[in-house]
mmCIF file of the N, C-alpha and C atoms, coordinates in Angstrom:
data_MODEL
# 
_entry.id   MODEL 
# 
loop_
_atom_site.group_PDB 
_atom_site.id 
_atom_site.type_symbol 
_atom_site.label_atom_id 
_atom_site.label_alt_id 
_atom_site.label_comp_id 
_atom_site.label_asym_id 
_atom_site.label_entity_id 
_atom_site.label_seq_id 
_atom_site.pdbx_PDB_ins_code 
_atom_site.Cartn_x 
_atom_site.Cartn_y 
_atom_site.Cartn_z 
_atom_site.occupancy 
_atom_site.B_iso_or_equiv 
_atom_site.pdbx_formal_charge 
_atom_site.auth_seq_id 
_atom_site.auth_comp_id 
_atom_site.auth_asym_id 
_atom_site.auth_atom_id 
_atom_site.pdbx_PDB_model_num 
ATOM 1   N N  . MET A 1 1  ? 60.454 50.175  153.949 1.00 0.00 ? 1  MET A N  1 
ATOM 2   C CA . MET A 1 1  ? 61.743 50.730  153.577 1.00 0.00 ? 1  MET A CA 1 
ATOM 3   C C  . MET A 1 1  ? 61.588 51.886  152.569 1.00 0.00 ? 1  MET A C  1 
ATOM 4   N N  . LYS A 1 2  ? 60.696 51.695  151.592 1.00 0.00 ? 2  LYS A N  1 
ATOM 5   C CA . LYS A 1 2  ? 60.475 52.747  150.605 1.00 0.00 ? 2  LYS A CA 1 
ATOM 6   C C  . LYS A 1 2  ? 59.934 54.012  151.269 1.00 0.00 ? 2  LYS A C  1 
ATOM 7   N N  . GLN A 1 3  ? 59.082 53.836  152.268 1.00 0.00 ? 3  GLN A N  1 
ATOM 8   C CA . GLN A 1 3  ? 58.522 54.992  152.969 1.00 0.00 ? 3  GLN A CA 1 
ATOM 9   C C  . GLN A 1 3  ? 59.608 55.736  153.732 1.00 0.00 ? 3  GLN A C  1 
ATOM 10  N N  . LEU A 1 4  ? 60.551 54.991  154.293 1.00 0.00 ? 4  LEU A N  1 
ATOM 11  C CA . LEU A 1 4  ? 61.653 55.605  155.031 1.00 0.00 ? 4  LEU A CA 1 
ATOM 12  C C  . LEU A 1 4  ? 62.533 56.421  154.084 1.00 0.00 ? 4  LEU A C  1 
ATOM 13  N N  . VAL A 1 5  ? 62.826 55.855  152.932 1.00 0.00 ? 5  VAL A N  1 
ATOM 14  C CA . VAL A 1 5  ? 63.632 56.561  151.934 1.00 0.00 ? 5  VAL A CA 1 
ATOM 15  C C  . VAL A 1 5  ? 62.892 57.809  151.459 1.00 0.00 ? 5  VAL A C  1 
ATOM 16  N N  . ALA A 1 6  ? 61.600 57.683  151.220 1.00 0.00 ? 6  ALA A N  1 
ATOM 17  C CA . ALA A 1 6  ? 60.813 58.834  150.782 1.00 0.00 ? 6  ALA A CA 1 
ATOM 18  C C  . ALA A 1 6  ? 60.792 59.923  151.850 1.00 0.00 ? 6  ALA A C  1 
ATOM 19  N N  . ALA A 1 7  ? 60.643 59.521  153.108 1.00 0.00 ? 7  ALA A N  1 
ATOM 20  C CA . ALA A 1 7  ? 60.626 60.494  154.198 1.00 0.00 ? 7  ALA A CA 1 
ATOM 21  C C  . ALA A 1 7  ? 61.959 61.226  154.299 1.00 0.00 ? 7  ALA A C  1 
ATOM 22  N N  . PHE A 1 8  ? 63.066 60.511  154.191 1.00 0.00 ? 8  PHE A N  1 
ATOM 23  C CA . PHE A 1 8  ? 64.383 61.144  154.247 1.00 0.00 ? 8  PHE A CA 1 
ATOM 24  C C  . PHE A 1 8  ? 64.604 62.055  153.047 1.00 0.00 ? 8  PHE A C  1 
ATOM 25  N N  . SER A 1 9  ? 64.095 61.650  151.894 1.00 0.00 ? 9  SER A N  1 
ATOM 26  C CA . SER A 1 9  ? 64.229 62.492  150.699 1.00 0.00 ? 9  SER A CA 1 
ATOM 27  C C  . SER A 1 9  ? 63.485 63.809  150.871 1.00 0.00 ? 9  SER A C  1 
ATOM 28  N N  . LEU A 1 10 ? 62.270 63.742  151.395 1.00 0.00 ? 10 LEU A N  1 
ATOM 29  C CA . LEU A 1 10 ? 61.502 64.960  151.632 1.00 0.00 ? 10 LEU A CA 1 
ATOM 30  C C  . LEU A 1 10 ? 62.175 65.856  152.661 1.00 0.00 ? 10 LEU A C  1 
ATOM 31  N N  . MET A 1 11 ? 62.710 65.246  153.702 1.00 0.00 ? 11 MET A N  1 
ATOM 32  C CA . MET A 1 11 ? 63.400 66.010  154.735 1.00 0.00 ? 11 MET A CA 1 
ATOM 33  C C  . MET A 1 11 ? 64.636 66.698  154.140 1.00 0.00 ? 11 MET A C  1 
ATOM 34  N N  . PHE A 1 12 ? 65.377 65.981  153.307 1.00 0.00 ? 12 PHE A N  1 
ATOM 35  C CA . PHE A 1 12 ? 66.555 66.545  152.660 1.00 0.00 ? 12 PHE A CA 1 
ATOM 36  C C  . PHE A 1 12 ? 66.174 67.723  151.769 1.00 0.00 ? 12 PHE A C  1 
ATOM 37  N N  . LEU A 1 13 ? 65.093 67.581  151.005 1.00 0.00 ? 13 LEU A N  1 
ATOM 38  C CA . LEU A 1 13 ? 64.646 68.666  150.136 1.00 0.00 ? 13 LEU A CA 1 
ATOM 39  C C  . LEU A 1 13 ? 64.244 69.900  150.940 1.00 0.00 ? 13 LEU A C  1 
ATOM 40  N N  . ALA A 1 14 ? 63.562 69.689  152.044 1.00 0.00 ? 14 ALA A N  1 
ATOM 41  C CA . ALA A 1 14 ? 63.144 70.811  152.889 1.00 0.00 ? 14 ALA A CA 1 
ATOM 42  C C  . ALA A 1 14 ? 64.354 71.531  153.469 1.00 0.00 ? 14 ALA A C  1 
ATOM 43  N N  . ILE A 1 15 ? 65.318 70.792  153.931 1.00 0.00 ? 15 ILE A N  1 
ATOM 44  C CA . ILE A 1 15 ? 66.533 71.389  154.493 1.00 0.00 ? 15 ILE A CA 1 
ATOM 45  C C  . ILE A 1 15 ? 67.306 72.116  153.400 1.00 0.00 ? 15 ILE A C  1 
ATOM 46  N N  . SER A 1 16 ? 67.414 71.522  152.233 1.00 0.00 ? 16 SER A N  1 
ATOM 47  C CA . SER A 1 16 ? 68.138 72.137  151.118 1.00 0.00 ? 16 SER A CA 1 
ATOM 48  C C  . SER A 1 16 ? 67.496 73.455  150.716 1.00 0.00 ? 16 SER A C  1 
ATOM 49  N N  . ALA A 1 17 ? 66.174 73.475  150.647 1.00 0.00 ? 17 ALA A N  1 
ATOM 50  C CA . ALA A 1 17 ? 65.474 74.704  150.256 1.00 0.00 ? 17 ALA A CA 1 
ATOM 51  C C  . ALA A 1 17 ? 65.737 75.810  151.260 1.00 0.00 ? 17 ALA A C  1 
ATOM 52  N N  . THR A 1 18 ? 65.790 75.474  152.530 1.00 0.00 ? 18 THR A N  1 
ATOM 53  C CA . THR A 1 18 ? 66.050 76.470  153.570 1.00 0.00 ? 18 THR A CA 1 
ATOM 54  C C  . THR A 1 18 ? 67.471 77.006  153.457 1.00 0.00 ? 18 THR A C  1 
ATOM 55  N N  . VAL A 1 19 ? 68.417 76.120  153.251 1.00 0.00 ? 19 VAL A N  1 
ATOM 56  C CA . VAL A 1 19 ? 69.824 76.517  153.163 1.00 0.00 ? 19 VAL A CA 1 
ATOM 57  C C  . VAL A 1 19 ? 70.078 77.333  151.905 1.00 0.00 ? 19 VAL A C  1 
ATOM 58  N N  . LEU A 1 20 ? 69.416 76.967  150.811 1.00 0.00 ? 20 LEU A N  1 
ATOM 59  C CA . LEU A 1 20 ? 69.658 77.635  149.538 1.00 0.00 ? 20 LEU A CA 1 
ATOM 60  C C  . LEU A 1 20 ? 68.931 78.965  149.394 1.00 0.00 ? 20 LEU A C  1 
ATOM 61  N N  . ALA A 1 21 ? 67.982 79.243  150.253 1.00 0.00 ? 21 ALA A N  1 
ATOM 62  C CA . ALA A 1 21 ? 67.269 80.519  150.183 1.00 0.00 ? 21 ALA A CA 1 
ATOM 63  C C  . ALA A 1 21 ? 68.257 81.653  150.417 1.00 0.00 ? 21 ALA A C  1 
ATOM 64  N N  . SER A 1 22 ? 68.292 82.584  149.493 1.00 0.00 ? 22 SER A N  1 
ATOM 65  C CA . SER A 1 22 ? 69.246 83.679  149.623 1.00 0.00 ? 22 SER A CA 1 
ATOM 66  C C  . SER A 1 22 ? 68.808 84.625  150.742 1.00 0.00 ? 22 SER A C  1 
ATOM 67  N N  . PRO A 1 23 ? 69.766 85.309  151.329 1.00 0.00 ? 23 PRO A N  1 
ATOM 68  C CA . PRO A 1 23 ? 69.422 86.285  152.374 1.00 0.00 ? 23 PRO A CA 1 
ATOM 69  C C  . PRO A 1 23 ? 68.448 87.355  151.873 1.00 0.00 ? 23 PRO A C  1 
ATOM 70  N N  . MET A 1 24 ? 68.538 87.732  150.600 1.00 0.00 ? 24 MET A N  1 
ATOM 71  C CA . MET A 1 24 ? 67.634 88.747  150.065 1.00 0.00 ? 24 MET A CA 1 
ATOM 72  C C  . MET A 1 24 ? 66.205 88.210  149.975 1.00 0.00 ? 24 MET A C  1 
ATOM 73  N N  . HIS A 1 25 ? 66.063 86.946  149.568 1.00 0.00 ? 25 HIS A N  1 
ATOM 74  C CA . HIS A 1 25 ? 64.727 86.354  149.506 1.00 0.00 ? 25 HIS A CA 1 
ATOM 75  C C  . HIS A 1 25 ? 64.127 86.211  150.894 1.00 0.00 ? 25 HIS A C  1 
ATOM 76  N N  . VAL A 1 26 ? 64.963 85.871  151.846 1.00 0.00 ? 26 VAL A N  1 
ATOM 77  C CA . VAL A 1 26 ? 64.501 85.744  153.231 1.00 0.00 ? 26 VAL A CA 1 
ATOM 78  C C  . VAL A 1 26 ? 64.066 87.112  153.746 1.00 0.00 ? 26 VAL A C  1 
ATOM 79  N N  . ARG A 1 27 ? 64.860 88.132  153.457 1.00 0.00 ? 27 ARG A N  1 
ATOM 80  C CA . ARG A 1 27 ? 64.520 89.487  153.907 1.00 0.00 ? 27 ARG A CA 1 
ATOM 81  C C  . ARG A 1 27 ? 63.224 89.967  153.262 1.00 0.00 ? 27 ARG A C  1 
ATOM 82  N N  . PHE A 1 28 ? 63.082 89.713  151.958 1.00 0.00 ? 28 PHE A N  1 
ATOM 83  C CA . PHE A 1 28 ? 61.856 90.100  151.263 1.00 0.00 ? 28 PHE A CA 1 
ATOM 84  C C  . PHE A 1 28 ? 60.651 89.403  151.897 1.00 0.00 ? 28 PHE A C  1 
ATOM 85  N N  . ALA A 1 29 ? 60.762 88.104  152.120 1.00 0.00 ? 29 ALA A N  1 
ATOM 86  C CA . ALA A 1 29 ? 59.666 87.333  152.707 1.00 0.00 ? 29 ALA A CA 1 
ATOM 87  C C  . ALA A 1 29 ? 59.323 87.840  154.105 1.00 0.00 ? 29 ALA A C  1 
ATOM 88  N N  . HIS A 1 30 ? 60.335 88.233  154.855 1.00 0.00 ? 30 HIS A N  1 
ATOM 89  C CA . HIS A 1 30 ? 60.102 88.755  156.208 1.00 0.00 ? 30 HIS A CA 1 
ATOM 90  C C  . HIS A 1 30 ? 59.314 90.069  156.157 1.00 0.00 ? 30 HIS A C  1 
ATOM 91  N N  . LEU A 1 31 ? 59.628 90.916  155.203 1.00 0.00 ? 31 LEU A N  1 
ATOM 92  C CA . LEU A 1 31 ? 58.954 92.210  155.096 1.00 0.00 ? 31 LEU A CA 1 
ATOM 93  C C  . LEU A 1 31 ? 57.563 92.087  154.485 1.00 0.00 ? 31 LEU A C  1 
ATOM 94  N N  . ASP A 1 32 ? 57.370 91.128  153.611 1.00 0.00 ? 32 ASP A N  1 
ATOM 95  C CA . ASP A 1 32 ? 56.088 90.941  152.924 1.00 0.00 ? 32 ASP A CA 1 
ATOM 96  C C  . ASP A 1 32 ? 55.120 90.191  153.846 1.00 0.00 ? 32 ASP A C  1 
ATOM 97  N N  . LYS A 1 33 ? 54.612 90.905  154.843 1.00 0.00 ? 33 LYS A N  1 
ATOM 98  C CA . LYS A 1 33 ? 53.787 90.296  155.893 1.00 0.00 ? 33 LYS A CA 1 
ATOM 99  C C  . LYS A 1 33 ? 52.518 89.626  155.364 1.00 0.00 ? 33 LYS A C  1 
ATOM 100 N N  . ASP A 1 34 ? 51.866 90.225  154.365 1.00 0.00 ? 34 ASP A N  1 
ATOM 101 C CA . ASP A 1 34 ? 50.625 89.626  153.860 1.00 0.00 ? 34 ASP A CA 1 
ATOM 102 C C  . ASP A 1 34 ? 50.878 88.623  152.728 1.00 0.00 ? 34 ASP A C  1 
ATOM 103 N N  . MET A 1 35 ? 52.148 88.389  152.422 1.00 0.00 ? 35 MET A N  1 
ATOM 104 C CA . MET A 1 35 ? 52.591 87.398  151.434 1.00 0.00 ? 35 MET A CA 1 
ATOM 105 C C  . MET A 1 35 ? 51.904 87.562  150.074 1.00 0.00 ? 35 MET A C  1 
ATOM 106 N N  . ASP A 1 36 ? 51.785 88.814  149.626 1.00 0.00 ? 36 ASP A N  1 
ATOM 107 C CA . ASP A 1 36 ? 51.178 89.061  148.321 1.00 0.00 ? 36 ASP A CA 1 
ATOM 108 C C  . ASP A 1 36 ? 52.229 89.257  147.224 1.00 0.00 ? 36 ASP A C  1 
ATOM 109 N N  . GLY A 1 37 ? 53.500 89.073  147.566 1.00 0.00 ? 37 GLY A N  1 
ATOM 110 C CA . GLY A 1 37 ? 54.560 89.207  146.575 1.00 0.00 ? 37 GLY A CA 1 
ATOM 111 C C  . GLY A 1 37 ? 55.046 90.627  146.383 1.00 0.00 ? 37 GLY A C  1 
ATOM 112 N N  . GLN A 1 38 ? 54.603 91.541  147.263 1.00 0.00 ? 38 GLN A N  1 
ATOM 113 C CA . GLN A 1 38 ? 55.009 92.939  147.176 1.00 0.00 ? 38 GLN A CA 1 
ATOM 114 C C  . GLN A 1 38 ? 55.193 93.498  148.576 1.00 0.00 ? 38 GLN A C  1 
ATOM 115 N N  . ILE A 1 39 ? 56.075 94.472  148.680 1.00 0.00 ? 39 ILE A N  1 
ATOM 116 C CA . ILE A 1 39 ? 56.276 95.168  149.954 1.00 0.00 ? 39 ILE A CA 1 
ATOM 117 C C  . ILE A 1 39 ? 55.638 96.543  149.823 1.00 0.00 ? 39 ILE A C  1 
ATOM 118 N N  . THR A 1 40 ? 54.631 96.786  150.613 1.00 0.00 ? 40 THR A N  1 
ATOM 119 C CA . THR A 1 40 ? 53.960 98.084  150.600 1.00 0.00 ? 40 THR A CA 1 
ATOM 120 C C  . THR A 1 40 ? 54.746 99.062  151.472 1.00 0.00 ? 40 THR A C  1 
ATOM 121 N N  . LEU A 1 41 ? 54.371 100.305 151.407 1.00 0.00 ? 41 LEU A N  1 
ATOM 122 C CA . LEU A 1 41 ? 55.005 101.328 152.233 1.00 0.00 ? 41 LEU A CA 1 
ATOM 123 C C  . LEU A 1 41 ? 54.828 100.995 153.715 1.00 0.00 ? 41 LEU A C  1 
ATOM 124 N N  . ALA A 1 42 ? 53.648 100.552 154.090 1.00 0.00 ? 42 ALA A N  1 
ATOM 125 C CA . ALA A 1 42 ? 53.385 100.187 155.495 1.00 0.00 ? 42 ALA A CA 1 
ATOM 126 C C  . ALA A 1 42 ? 54.281 99.023  155.930 1.00 0.00 ? 42 ALA A C  1 
ATOM 127 N N  . GLU A 1 43 ? 54.483 98.034  155.056 1.00 0.00 ? 43 GLU A N  1 
ATOM 128 C CA . GLU A 1 43 ? 55.343 96.897  155.390 1.00 0.00 ? 43 GLU A CA 1 
ATOM 129 C C  . GLU A 1 43 ? 56.813 97.319  155.440 1.00 0.00 ? 43 GLU A C  1 
ATOM 130 N N  . ALA A 1 44 ? 57.198 98.238  154.562 1.00 0.00 ? 44 ALA A N  1 
ATOM 131 C CA . ALA A 1 44 ? 58.590 98.683  154.502 1.00 0.00 ? 44 ALA A CA 1 
ATOM 132 C C  . ALA A 1 44 ? 59.007 99.444  155.752 1.00 0.00 ? 44 ALA A C  1 
ATOM 133 N N  . LYS A 1 45 ? 58.047 100.010 156.471 1.00 0.00 ? 45 LYS A N  1 
ATOM 134 C CA . LYS A 1 45 ? 58.364 100.782 157.673 1.00 0.00 ? 45 LYS A CA 1 
ATOM 135 C C  . LYS A 1 45 ? 59.037 99.942  158.758 1.00 0.00 ? 45 LYS A C  1 
ATOM 136 N N  . GLN A 1 46 ? 59.031 98.627  158.611 1.00 0.00 ? 46 GLN A N  1 
ATOM 137 C CA . GLN A 1 46 ? 59.696 97.740  159.553 1.00 0.00 ? 46 GLN A CA 1 
ATOM 138 C C  . GLN A 1 46 ? 61.225 97.800  159.430 1.00 0.00 ? 46 GLN A C  1 
ATOM 139 N N  . ASP A 1 47 ? 61.715 98.318  158.322 1.00 0.00 ? 47 ASP A N  1 
ATOM 140 C CA . ASP A 1 47 ? 63.138 98.263  158.013 1.00 0.00 ? 47 ASP A CA 1 
ATOM 141 C C  . ASP A 1 47 ? 63.619 99.646  157.579 1.00 0.00 ? 47 ASP A C  1 
ATOM 142 N N  . LYS A 1 48 ? 64.474 100.258 158.390 1.00 0.00 ? 48 LYS A N  1 
ATOM 143 C CA . LYS A 1 48 ? 64.941 101.625 158.107 1.00 0.00 ? 48 LYS A CA 1 
ATOM 144 C C  . LYS A 1 48 ? 65.667 101.729 156.772 1.00 0.00 ? 48 LYS A C  1 
ATOM 145 N N  . GLU A 1 49 ? 66.479 100.725 156.444 1.00 0.00 ? 49 GLU A N  1 
ATOM 146 C CA . GLU A 1 49 ? 67.243 100.774 155.197 1.00 0.00 ? 49 GLU A CA 1 
ATOM 147 C C  . GLU A 1 49 ? 66.322 100.693 153.983 1.00 0.00 ? 49 GLU A C  1 
ATOM 148 N N  . VAL A 1 50 ? 65.328 99.833  154.042 1.00 0.00 ? 50 VAL A N  1 
ATOM 149 C CA . VAL A 1 50 ? 64.379 99.728  152.931 1.00 0.00 ? 50 VAL A CA 1 
ATOM 150 C C  . VAL A 1 50 ? 63.586 101.026 152.806 1.00 0.00 ? 50 VAL A C  1 
ATOM 151 N N  . MET A 1 51 ? 63.186 101.595 153.928 1.00 0.00 ? 51 MET A N  1 
ATOM 152 C CA . MET A 1 51 ? 62.441 102.858 153.894 1.00 0.00 ? 51 MET A CA 1 
ATOM 153 C C  . MET A 1 51 ? 63.260 103.971 153.242 1.00 0.00 ? 51 MET A C  1 
ATOM 154 N N  . ARG A 1 52 ? 64.544 104.036 153.564 1.00 0.00 ? 52 ARG A N  1 
ATOM 155 C CA . ARG A 1 52 ? 65.403 105.076 152.976 1.00 0.00 ? 52 ARG A CA 1 
ATOM 156 C C  . ARG A 1 52 ? 65.477 104.956 151.458 1.00 0.00 ? 52 ARG A C  1 
ATOM 157 N N  . GLN A 1 53 ? 65.410 103.729 150.961 1.00 0.00 ? 53 GLN A N  1 
ATOM 158 C CA . GLN A 1 53 ? 65.558 103.493 149.528 1.00 0.00 ? 53 GLN A CA 1 
ATOM 159 C C  . GLN A 1 53 ? 64.222 103.234 148.826 1.00 0.00 ? 53 GLN A C  1 
ATOM 160 N N  . PHE A 1 54 ? 63.123 103.353 149.555 1.00 0.00 ? 54 PHE A N  1 
ATOM 161 C CA . PHE A 1 54 ? 61.821 102.946 149.012 1.00 0.00 ? 54 PHE A CA 1 
ATOM 162 C C  . PHE A 1 54 ? 61.525 103.582 147.661 1.00 0.00 ? 54 PHE A C  1 
ATOM 163 N N  . SER A 1 55 ? 61.654 104.884 147.553 1.00 0.00 ? 55 SER A N  1 
ATOM 164 C CA . SER A 1 55 ? 61.293 105.549 146.286 1.00 0.00 ? 55 SER A CA 1 
ATOM 165 C C  . SER A 1 55 ? 62.213 105.128 145.146 1.00 0.00 ? 55 SER A C  1 
ATOM 166 N N  . ASP A 1 56 ? 63.485 104.841 145.445 1.00 0.00 ? 56 ASP A N  1 
ATOM 167 C CA . ASP A 1 56 ? 64.397 104.367 144.400 1.00 0.00 ? 56 ASP A CA 1 
ATOM 168 C C  . ASP A 1 56 ? 64.064 102.934 143.992 1.00 0.00 ? 56 ASP A C  1 
ATOM 169 N N  . LEU A 1 57 ? 63.699 102.109 144.966 1.00 0.00 ? 57 LEU A N  1 
ATOM 170 C CA . LEU A 1 57 ? 63.371 100.714 144.681 1.00 0.00 ? 57 LEU A CA 1 
ATOM 171 C C  . LEU A 1 57 ? 62.056 100.588 143.919 1.00 0.00 ? 57 LEU A C  1 
ATOM 172 N N  . ASP A 1 58 ? 61.114 101.463 144.206 1.00 0.00 ? 58 ASP A N  1 
ATOM 173 C CA . ASP A 1 58 ? 59.799 101.432 143.565 1.00 0.00 ? 58 ASP A CA 1 
ATOM 174 C C  . ASP A 1 58 ? 59.901 102.063 142.173 1.00 0.00 ? 58 ASP A C  1 
ATOM 175 N N  . GLU A 1 59 ? 60.454 101.308 141.244 1.00 0.00 ? 59 GLU A N  1 
ATOM 176 C CA . GLU A 1 59 ? 60.762 101.819 139.913 1.00 0.00 ? 59 GLU A CA 1 
ATOM 177 C C  . GLU A 1 59 ? 59.525 102.251 139.126 1.00 0.00 ? 59 GLU A C  1 
ATOM 178 N N  . ASP A 1 60 ? 58.386 101.592 139.342 1.00 0.00 ? 60 ASP A N  1 
ATOM 179 C CA . ASP A 1 60 ? 57.185 101.940 138.575 1.00 0.00 ? 60 ASP A CA 1 
ATOM 180 C C  . ASP A 1 60 ? 56.242 102.867 139.338 1.00 0.00 ? 60 ASP A C  1 
ATOM 181 N N  . ASP A 1 61 ? 56.711 103.377 140.480 1.00 0.00 ? 61 ASP A N  1 
ATOM 182 C CA . ASP A 1 61 ? 55.963 104.361 141.280 1.00 0.00 ? 61 ASP A CA 1 
ATOM 183 C C  . ASP A 1 61 ? 54.535 103.918 141.634 1.00 0.00 ? 61 ASP A C  1 
ATOM 184 N N  . ASP A 1 62 ? 54.373 102.611 141.940 1.00 0.00 ? 62 ASP A N  1 
ATOM 185 C CA . ASP A 1 62 ? 53.051 102.131 142.347 1.00 0.00 ? 62 ASP A CA 1 
ATOM 186 C C  . ASP A 1 62 ? 52.928 102.004 143.869 1.00 0.00 ? 62 ASP A C  1 
ATOM 187 N N  . GLU A 1 63 ? 53.912 102.552 144.567 1.00 0.00 ? 63 GLU A N  1 
ATOM 188 C CA . GLU A 1 63 ? 53.971 102.537 146.029 1.00 0.00 ? 63 GLU A CA 1 
ATOM 189 C C  . GLU A 1 63 ? 54.060 101.123 146.601 1.00 0.00 ? 63 GLU A C  1 
ATOM 190 N N  . LYS A 1 64 ? 54.636 100.206 145.812 1.00 0.00 ? 64 LYS A N  1 
ATOM 191 C CA . LYS A 1 64 ? 54.893 98.832  146.221 1.00 0.00 ? 64 LYS A CA 1 
ATOM 192 C C  . LYS A 1 64 ? 56.221 98.407  145.621 1.00 0.00 ? 64 LYS A C  1 
ATOM 193 N N  . ILE A 1 65 ? 56.931 97.554  146.344 1.00 0.00 ? 65 ILE A N  1 
ATOM 194 C CA . ILE A 1 65 ? 58.192 97.025  145.837 1.00 0.00 ? 65 ILE A CA 1 
ATOM 195 C C  . ILE A 1 65 ? 57.971 95.556  145.502 1.00 0.00 ? 65 ILE A C  1 
ATOM 196 N N  . SER A 1 66 ? 58.130 95.214  144.231 1.00 0.00 ? 66 SER A N  1 
ATOM 197 C CA . SER A 1 66 ? 57.987 93.827  143.802 1.00 0.00 ? 66 SER A CA 1 
ATOM 198 C C  . SER A 1 66 ? 59.280 93.068  144.104 1.00 0.00 ? 66 SER A C  1 
ATOM 199 N N  . LYS A 1 67 ? 59.240 91.756  143.949 1.00 0.00 ? 67 LYS A N  1 
ATOM 200 C CA . LYS A 1 67 ? 60.452 90.956  144.145 1.00 0.00 ? 67 LYS A CA 1 
ATOM 201 C C  . LYS A 1 67 ? 61.528 91.393  143.157 1.00 0.00 ? 67 LYS A C  1 
ATOM 202 N N  . LYS A 1 68 ? 61.123 91.659  141.927 1.00 0.00 ? 68 LYS A N  1 
ATOM 203 C CA . LYS A 1 68 ? 62.083 92.091  140.910 1.00 0.00 ? 68 LYS A CA 1 
ATOM 204 C C  . LYS A 1 68 ? 62.713 93.425  141.302 1.00 0.00 ? 68 LYS A C  1 
ATOM 205 N N  . GLU A 1 69 ? 61.893 94.359  141.754 1.00 0.00 ? 69 GLU A N  1 
ATOM 206 C CA . GLU A 1 69 ? 62.415 95.661  142.167 1.00 0.00 ? 69 GLU A CA 1 
ATOM 207 C C  . GLU A 1 69 ? 63.324 95.507  143.393 1.00 0.00 ? 69 GLU A C  1 
ATOM 208 N N  . PHE A 1 70 ? 62.987 94.592  144.280 1.00 0.00 ? 70 PHE A N  1 
ATOM 209 C CA . PHE A 1 70 ? 63.764 94.400  145.499 1.00 0.00 ? 70 PHE A CA 1 
ATOM 210 C C  . PHE A 1 70 ? 65.165 93.877  145.220 1.00 0.00 ? 70 PHE A C  1 
ATOM 211 N N  . GLU A 1 71 ? 65.368 93.249  144.071 1.00 0.00 ? 71 GLU A N  1 
ATOM 212 C CA . GLU A 1 71 ? 66.685 92.757  143.703 1.00 0.00 ? 71 GLU A CA 1 
ATOM 213 C C  . GLU A 1 71 ? 67.710 93.896  143.612 1.00 0.00 ? 71 GLU A C  1 
ATOM 214 N N  . SER A 1 72 ? 67.240 95.125  143.443 1.00 0.00 ? 72 SER A N  1 
ATOM 215 C CA . SER A 1 72 ? 68.123 96.299  143.368 1.00 0.00 ? 72 SER A CA 1 
ATOM 216 C C  . SER A 1 72 ? 68.531 96.810  144.741 1.00 0.00 ? 72 SER A C  1 
ATOM 217 N N  . PHE A 1 73 ? 67.942 96.248  145.787 1.00 0.00 ? 73 PHE A N  1 
ATOM 218 C CA . PHE A 1 73 ? 68.203 96.715  147.164 1.00 0.00 ? 73 PHE A CA 1 
ATOM 219 C C  . PHE A 1 73 ? 69.664 96.512  147.531 1.00 0.00 ? 73 PHE A C  1 
ATOM 220 N N  . LYS A 1 74 ? 70.268 97.553  148.062 1.00 0.00 ? 74 LYS A N  1 
ATOM 221 C CA . LYS A 1 74 ? 71.658 97.513  148.520 1.00 0.00 ? 74 LYS A CA 1 
ATOM 222 C C  . LYS A 1 74 ? 71.686 97.885  150.008 1.00 0.00 ? 74 LYS A C  1 
ATOM 223 N N  . PRO A 1 75 ? 71.781 96.865  150.883 1.00 0.00 ? 75 PRO A N  1 
ATOM 224 C CA . PRO A 1 75 ? 71.792 97.165  152.334 1.00 0.00 ? 75 PRO A CA 1 
ATOM 225 C C  . PRO A 1 75 ? 73.014 97.944  152.770 1.00 0.00 ? 75 PRO A C  1 
# 
C-alpha cells in the first residue's frame, strides 16, 4: 500500500511540474538544443521572433541568450 501511495505521489509531482512549467520556460528549453542553459545564435535560428530580437536579448553581448536574458523576450 505504501508503494502504491508513493507511486501516485511521484506521478502527481511529475504531472504538476509539467502543468506548472511556464510557456516561456518551455520555449527556452525547446530552443536550447544542447541543454547548456543558453541559446546560441545557431540555436536561435530555429525561431524567427527570437532571431529578430537576438541582439536586444543578448544584454551582455556574448552571442548567447541566458535564461535570465530570455525573460525579456516579447513574442
